[in-house]
C-alpha positions as CSV (number, residue, x, y, z in Angstrom):
1,X,0.0,0.0,0.0
2,X,3.0,2.3,0.4
3,X,3.8,2.9,-3.3
4,X,2.2,2.9,-6.7
5,X,4.6,3.1,-9.7
6,X,3.6,4.4,-13.0
7,X,4.3,3.0,-16.5
8,X,8.0,3.9,-16.3
9,X,9.8,1.7,-13.9
10,X,10.3,3.4,-10.6
11,X,8.8,6.6,-11.9
12,X,8.1,8.8,-8.9
13,X,4.3,8.5,-9.1
14,X,3.1,7.0,-5.9
15,X,0.7,7.0,-3.1
16,X,2.3,7.0,0.3
17,X,1.2,6.4,3.9
18,X,0.8,9.5,5.9
19,X,0.1,10.4,9.5
20,X,-3.5,9.8,10.5
21,X,-5.7,12.8,9.7
22,X,-7.9,14.5,12.3
23,X,-11.4,13.2,11.9
24,X,-14.3,14.6,13.9
25,X,-17.3,13.2,12.2
26,X,-17.6,10.2,9.8
27,X,-20.4,8.7,7.9
28,X,-20.6,4.9,7.1
29,X,-22.9,4.0,4.2
30,X,-23.9,0.5,3.4
31,X,-25.2,-0.7,0.0
32,X,-26.3,-4.3,-0.5
33,X,-25.9,-6.2,-3.7
34,X,-28.6,-8.0,-5.7
35,X,-29.2,-11.6,-6.7
36,X,-32.7,-13.0,-6.8
37,X,-33.8,-14.2,-3.4
38,X,-34.7,-17.6,-4.7
39,X,-31.2,-18.0,-6.2
40,X,-29.5,-16.7,-3.0
41,X,-31.4,-19.2,-0.9
42,X,-30.7,-22.1,-3.2
43,X,-27.0,-21.4,-3.7
44,X,-25.6,-19.6,-0.6
45,X,-28.4,-19.8,1.9
46,X,-30.4,-17.0,3.5
47,X,-29.0,-13.6,2.6
48,X,-27.1,-11.9,5.4
49,X,-25.3,-9.2,3.3
50,X,-27.7,-6.3,4.1
51,X,-27.0,-2.6,3.9
52,X,-27.5,-2.4,7.7
53,X,-24.7,-5.0,8.2
54,X,-22.3,-3.2,5.9
55,X,-23.0,0.2,7.5
56,X,-22.5,-1.3,11.0
57,X,-19.3,-3.1,10.0
58,X,-17.9,0.0,8.3
59,X,-18.8,2.1,11.4
60,X,-17.0,-0.4,13.7
61,X,-14.0,-0.3,11.3
62,X,-13.9,3.5,11.7
63,X,-14.1,3.1,15.5
64,X,-11.2,0.7,15.5
65,X,-9.2,3.1,13.4
66,X,-10.1,6.0,15.7
67,X,-9.0,4.1,18.8
68,X,-5.6,3.3,17.2
69,X,-5.2,6.9,16.2
70,X,-6.2,8.2,19.6
71,X,-9.2,10.1,18.3
72,X,-12.8,10.5,19.3
73,X,-14.9,10.3,16.1
74,X,-18.7,10.8,15.9
75,X,-20.0,8.2,13.5
76,X,-23.3,8.3,11.6
77,X,-24.5,5.0,10.0
78,X,-26.7,5.1,6.8
79,X,-28.1,1.9,5.4
80,X,-29.4,2.3,1.8
81,X,-31.9,-0.4,1.0
82,X,-33.7,-0.9,-2.4
83,X,-33.7,-3.5,-5.2
84,X,-33.7,-3.0,-9.0
85,X,-31.3,-2.5,-11.8
86,X,-28.1,-0.4,-11.2
87,X,-29.2,2.8,-12.9
88,X,-32.6,2.8,-11.1
89,X,-30.9,2.0,-7.8
90,X,-28.5,5.0,-8.1
91,X,-31.5,7.4,-8.6
92,X,-33.6,5.8,-5.8
93,X,-30.8,5.6,-3.3
94,X,-29.7,9.2,-4.1
95,X,-33.2,10.3,-3.2
96,X,-33.0,8.3,0.1
97,X,-29.6,9.8,0.8
98,X,-31.0,13.3,0.6
99,X,-32.5,12.7,4.1
100,X,-28.9,12.7,5.4
101,X,-27.4,15.5,3.3
102,X,-26.6,17.6,6.4
103,X,-24.7,14.7,7.9
104,X,-22.7,14.3,4.7
105,X,-21.9,18.0,4.6
106,X,-20.7,17.9,8.2
107,X,-18.5,14.8,7.8
108,X,-14.8,14.8,7.5
109,X,-14.8,11.3,6.2
110,X,-17.3,9.2,4.2
111,X,-16.9,5.4,3.6
112,X,-19.3,3.5,1.4
113,X,-19.2,-0.3,1.9
114,X,-20.8,-2.2,-1.0
115,X,-21.2,-5.8,-2.1
116,X,-21.7,-7.4,-5.5
117,X,-24.1,-5.4,-7.7
118,X,-23.9,-2.7,-5.0
119,X,-20.3,-1.8,-6.1
120,X,-21.2,-0.1,-9.4
121,X,-24.2,1.4,-7.6
122,X,-21.9,2.9,-4.9
123,X,-19.4,4.3,-7.5
124,X,-22.2,6.0,-9.5
125,X,-23.9,7.2,-6.3
126,X,-20.8,8.9,-5.0
127,X,-20.2,10.4,-8.5
128,X,-23.6,11.9,-8.3
129,X,-22.9,13.3,-4.8
130,X,-19.7,14.9,-6.2
131,X,-21.5,16.3,-9.3
132,X,-24.2,17.9,-7.0
133,X,-21.6,19.5,-4.7
134,X,-22.2,17.3,-1.7
135,X,-18.7,15.8,-1.4
136,X,-16.3,18.7,-1.2
137,X,-13.5,19.1,1.3
138,X,-13.7,15.6,2.8
139,X,-12.0,12.3,2.5
140,X,-14.1,9.6,0.8
141,X,-13.5,5.9,0.4
142,X,-15.4,3.2,-1.5
143,X,-15.0,-0.5,-0.7
144,X,-16.3,-2.9,-3.3
145,X,-16.6,-6.5,-1.9
146,X,-16.9,-9.1,-4.6
147,X,-18.1,-6.3,-6.9
148,X,-19.6,-7.1,-10.3
149,X,-17.3,-4.7,-12.2
150,X,-17.0,-6.9,-15.3
151,X,-20.0,-9.1,-14.7
152,X,-20.4,-12.6,-13.2
153,X,-18.6,-15.7,-14.6
154,X,-19.2,-16.0,-18.4
155,X,-22.0,-18.5,-19.0
156,X,-23.4,-18.5,-15.5
157,X,-26.6,-17.0,-16.8
158,X,-27.3,-20.3,-18.5
159,X,-26.7,-22.2,-15.3
160,X,-29.0,-20.0,-13.3
161,X,-31.8,-20.2,-15.9
162,X,-32.9,-16.6,-15.9
163,X,-36.4,-17.4,-17.2
164,X,-37.1,-19.1,-13.9
165,X,-37.3,-15.8,-12.1
166,X,-39.9,-13.0,-12.1
167,X,-39.5,-10.3,-14.8
168,X,-38.3,-7.9,-12.1
169,X,-35.6,-10.3,-10.9
170,X,-34.8,-11.4,-14.4
171,X,-34.1,-7.9,-15.6
172,X,-31.7,-7.2,-12.7
173,X,-29.9,-10.5,-13.1
174,X,-29.5,-10.1,-16.9
175,X,-28.2,-6.6,-16.3
176,X,-25.2,-8.0,-14.4
177,X,-24.0,-9.8,-17.5
178,X,-24.2,-6.5,-19.5
179,X,-21.1,-5.4,-17.6
180,X,-19.1,-8.0,-19.6
181,X,-19.6,-5.9,-22.7
182,X,-17.5,-2.7,-22.4
183,X,-19.8,-1.0,-25.0
184,X,-23.0,-1.6,-23.0
185,X,-24.7,1.4,-21.3
186,X,-24.1,-0.2,-17.9
187,X,-20.3,-0.6,-18.4
188,X,-20.0,2.9,-19.9
189,X,-21.9,4.5,-17.0
190,X,-19.7,2.6,-14.5
191,X,-16.5,3.8,-16.2
192,X,-17.9,7.4,-16.3
193,X,-18.6,7.1,-12.5
194,X,-15.1,5.8,-11.8
195,X,-13.6,8.7,-13.7
196,X,-15.6,11.2,-11.7
197,X,-14.8,9.8,-8.3
198,X,-11.1,9.2,-9.1
199,X,-10.7,12.8,-10.4
200,X,-12.2,13.9,-7.0
201,X,-9.6,12.1,-5.0
202,X,-11.9,9.2,-3.8
203,X,-9.9,6.1,-2.7
204,X,-11.4,2.8,-3.9
205,X,-10.6,-0.6,-2.5
206,X,-11.6,-3.6,-4.5
207,X,-11.6,-6.9,-2.6
208,X,-12.1,-10.2,-4.4
209,X,-12.8,-13.6,-2.9
210,X,-10.5,-16.3,-4.2
211,X,-13.2,-19.0,-4.3
212,X,-16.2,-16.8,-5.3
213,X,-18.8,-18.9,-7.0
214,X,-20.6,-16.0,-8.8
215,X,-18.0,-13.3,-9.6
216,X,-14.6,-14.0,-11.1
217,X,-11.5,-12.4,-9.5
218,X,-10.8,-10.3,-12.5
219,X,-14.3,-8.7,-12.1
220,X,-14.2,-8.2,-8.3
221,X,-10.7,-6.6,-8.6
222,X,-11.9,-4.4,-11.5
223,X,-8.9,-5.6,-13.6
224,X,-9.6,-3.3,-16.6
225,X,-8.8,0.0,-14.9
226,X,-5.7,1.5,-13.3
227,X,-5.0,4.4,-11.0
228,X,-2.9,5.1,-7.9
229,X,-6.2,5.8,-6.0
230,X,-7.3,2.1,-6.5
231,X,-6.1,-0.6,-4.1
232,X,-6.8,-4.3,-4.6
233,X,-6.9,-7.0,-2.0
234,X,-8.0,-10.7,-1.9
235,X,-10.0,-12.5,0.7
236,X,-9.3,-16.1,1.5
237,X,-11.9,-18.0,3.5
238,X,-10.1,-19.8,6.3
239,X,-12.4,-22.7,6.0
240,X,-11.4,-23.3,2.4
241,X,-8.1,-25.1,1.7
242,X,-6.9,-23.0,-1.1
243,X,-3.6,-24.1,-2.6
244,X,-0.7,-22.1,-1.1
245,X,0.9,-21.7,-4.6
246,X,-2.3,-20.1,-6.0
247,X,-2.6,-17.7,-3.0
248,X,1.0,-16.6,-3.1
249,X,0.8,-16.1,-6.8
250,X,-2.3,-14.0,-6.6
251,X,-0.8,-12.0,-3.7
252,X,2.1,-11.2,-5.9
253,X,-0.1,-10.2,-8.8
254,X,-2.2,-7.9,-6.7
255,X,1.0,-6.4,-5.3
256,X,2.1,-5.6,-8.8
257,X,-1.2,-4.0,-9.7
258,X,-1.1,-1.9,-6.5
259,X,2.4,-0.7,-7.6
260,X,1.0,0.3,-11.0
261,X,2.5,-2.6,-12.8
262,X,0.9,-5.1,-15.1
263,X,-0.2,-8.6,-13.9
264,X,0.2,-9.6,-17.6
265,X,-3.4,-10.8,-17.6
266,X,-2.7,-13.7,-15.3
267,X,-5.5,-12.9,-12.9
268,X,-7.9,-13.1,-15.9
269,X,-6.4,-16.4,-17.0
270,X,-6.6,-17.9,-13.5
271,X,-10.1,-16.7,-12.6
272,X,-12.2,-19.5,-14.1
273,X,-10.1,-22.2,-12.5
274,X,-10.6,-20.6,-9.1
275,X,-14.4,-20.5,-9.2
276,X,-16.0,-22.0,-6.1
277,X,-18.8,-24.5,-6.2
278,X,-22.3,-23.0,-6.6
279,X,-23.1,-24.3,-3.1
280,X,-20.0,-22.7,-1.6
281,X,-19.9,-19.5,0.3
282,X,-17.1,-17.5,-1.3
283,X,-19.3,-14.7,-2.5
284,X,-21.1,-14.2,0.8
285,X,-18.3,-14.8,3.3
286,X,-16.2,-11.8,2.3
287,X,-18.2,-9.2,4.1
288,X,-18.0,-10.9,7.5
289,X,-14.3,-10.3,7.9
290,X,-13.4,-7.2,9.9
291,X,-10.0,-6.9,8.2
292,X,-11.7,-6.2,4.8
293,X,-13.2,-3.0,6.3
294,X,-10.0,-2.1,8.1
295,X,-7.9,-2.2,4.9
296,X,-10.3,0.0,3.0
297,X,-10.6,2.6,5.8
298,X,-6.8,2.7,6.3
299,X,-6.2,3.1,2.6
300,X,-8.8,5.9,2.3
301,X,-7.5,7.8,5.3
302,X,-3.8,7.3,5.4
303,X,-2.6,7.7,1.8
304,X,-1.7,10.8,-0.2
305,X,-3.5,12.0,-3.3
306,X,-2.2,12.1,-6.8
307,X,-4.0,15.1,-8.5
308,X,-4.6,15.6,-12.2
309,X,-4.0,11.9,-13.2
310,X,-6.8,10.5,-15.2
311,X,-8.1,6.9,-14.8
312,X,-6.6,4.5,-17.3
313,X,-9.1,2.1,-18.9
314,X,-7.5,-1.0,-20.5
315,X,-9.0,-3.1,-23.2
316,X,-10.3,-6.3,-21.6
317,X,-11.6,-9.5,-23.2
318,X,-13.8,-11.6,-20.9
319,X,-12.5,-15.2,-21.0
320,X,-14.9,-17.6,-22.8
321,X,-14.5,-20.9,-24.7
322,X,-14.2,-19.2,-28.0
323,X,-11.0,-17.3,-27.0
324,X,-9.4,-19.9,-24.8
325,X,-5.7,-20.5,-25.5
326,X,-3.9,-23.1,-23.3
327,X,-0.5,-21.6,-24.1
328,X,-1.4,-18.1,-22.9
329,X,-1.0,-18.7,-19.2
330,X,2.6,-20.1,-19.3
331,X,3.5,-17.3,-21.7
332,X,2.1,-14.6,-19.4
333,X,3.6,-16.1,-16.2
334,X,7.0,-16.2,-17.8
335,X,6.6,-12.5,-18.9
336,X,5.7,-11.6,-15.3
337,X,8.7,-13.4,-13.9
338,X,11.1,-11.8,-16.4
339,X,9.7,-8.3,-15.7
340,X,12.6,-6.1,-14.6
341,X,10.9,-4.8,-11.5
342,X,10.1,-8.3,-10.4
343,X,13.7,-9.5,-11.0
344,X,15.1,-6.5,-9.1
345,X,12.7,-6.0,-6.2
346,X,10.5,-9.1,-5.8
347,X,12.9,-12.0,-6.1
348,X,12.1,-13.4,-2.7
349,X,8.4,-13.5,-3.5
350,X,9.2,-15.4,-6.7
351,X,11.3,-17.9,-4.9
352,X,8.6,-18.5,-2.4
353,X,6.0,-19.0,-5.2
354,X,8.3,-21.5,-7.0
355,X,8.8,-23.5,-3.7
356,X,5.0,-23.6,-3.2
357,X,4.7,-24.8,-6.8
358,X,7.0,-27.7,-6.1
359,X,5.0,-28.7,-3.1
360,X,1.6,-28.3,-4.8
361,X,-0.5,-31.4,-5.5
362,X,-3.7,-30.1,-7.1
363,X,-6.8,-32.2,-6.8
364,X,-9.3,-30.7,-9.3
365,X,-9.0,-31.1,-13.0
366,X,-8.8,-27.3,-13.6
367,X,-5.9,-26.9,-11.1
368,X,-4.1,-30.0,-12.4
369,X,-4.3,-28.4,-15.8
370,X,-2.7,-25.2,-14.5
371,X,0.2,-27.1,-12.9
372,X,0.8,-29.0,-16.1
373,X,0.8,-25.8,-18.2
374,X,3.2,-24.1,-15.8
375,X,5.6,-26.9,-15.5
376,X,7.8,-25.6,-18.3
377,X,8.0,-22.2,-16.5
378,X,9.3,-24.0,-13.3
379,X,11.9,-25.9,-15.3
380,X,13.2,-22.6,-16.7
381,X,12.7,-20.6,-13.5
382,X,16.4,-20.1,-12.7
383,X,16.8,-18.3,-16.0
384,X,13.6,-16.2,-15.3
385,X,14.6,-15.1,-11.8
386,X,18.4,-15.1,-11.9
């Protein structure tokens, strides 16, 4: 979290940790996601990710930060409830939020905690607050937990059988898959919102769950955009025995992204193989961990701003059977290992990953395929990291 490098290696473009700012009043806003209730119950049990929970958890995170900083902070909690498609929710929740406008004006810090479909809602809602002049002279953070930034897993709509839901639910569910198309209205509005909030100095933390069964890691980490004001982190459910090699590799990749360097598309290539089972809890466990909120709050409050640097939007192709190339992953991993910055500064990380690779005995077909494809990289690793 201490540095963000630009396109030129070790260019002095970075976000740094600073001394804790003085915060007298903070507002914690919670925005729930959306998946049809019938689907939620059949796949991940009764929904517990409510806006009330997110607002409460974010408020407790602010309190923990305040205690560590030796400050007494007044905290207002706002839970924004309401179903529907993203654009409708933005308008409806903005009207609800007007009841707390005075609190927003008085606040030194605003944190918006959102989950799943609530992430693009949160970004566009904050953008609207900025455009209407309600977010000046304050620190603002957005945390997107398992956010649907580039849609759910490709083809998941067929597994969920959209026609089985009510027209209202079906429209909202189908809209999520529109985020896979960068030219869709939903994707364009989301990027527009990201540009607005980033230009205003808002700090965004995207947290993805390694074994999410609904949203791929490249989507939850918003892999197609880059800026120093964006921080990425991964959540690993302690109850899930995720391979150490995979975890260490993804940690290195997110570290590179947080430094402003390329992950060479490896997160994209790995995402499908990491999908949890449809009866798993990866998508819904992420918001129960206090550390998720602490990371986002600390990043929003204790990092410097980089003014006048626009958001970079990269071309992104959603992985699907028609563009699958088994040789792409070993090629991109080798490119990452041979990156000058990695060879110079992250050699210990690479050695640790290679050791974990040697000890890795994958059990699933997808992970066995990954190890097979990367075996050539391991054989040539001394050349790559010398």
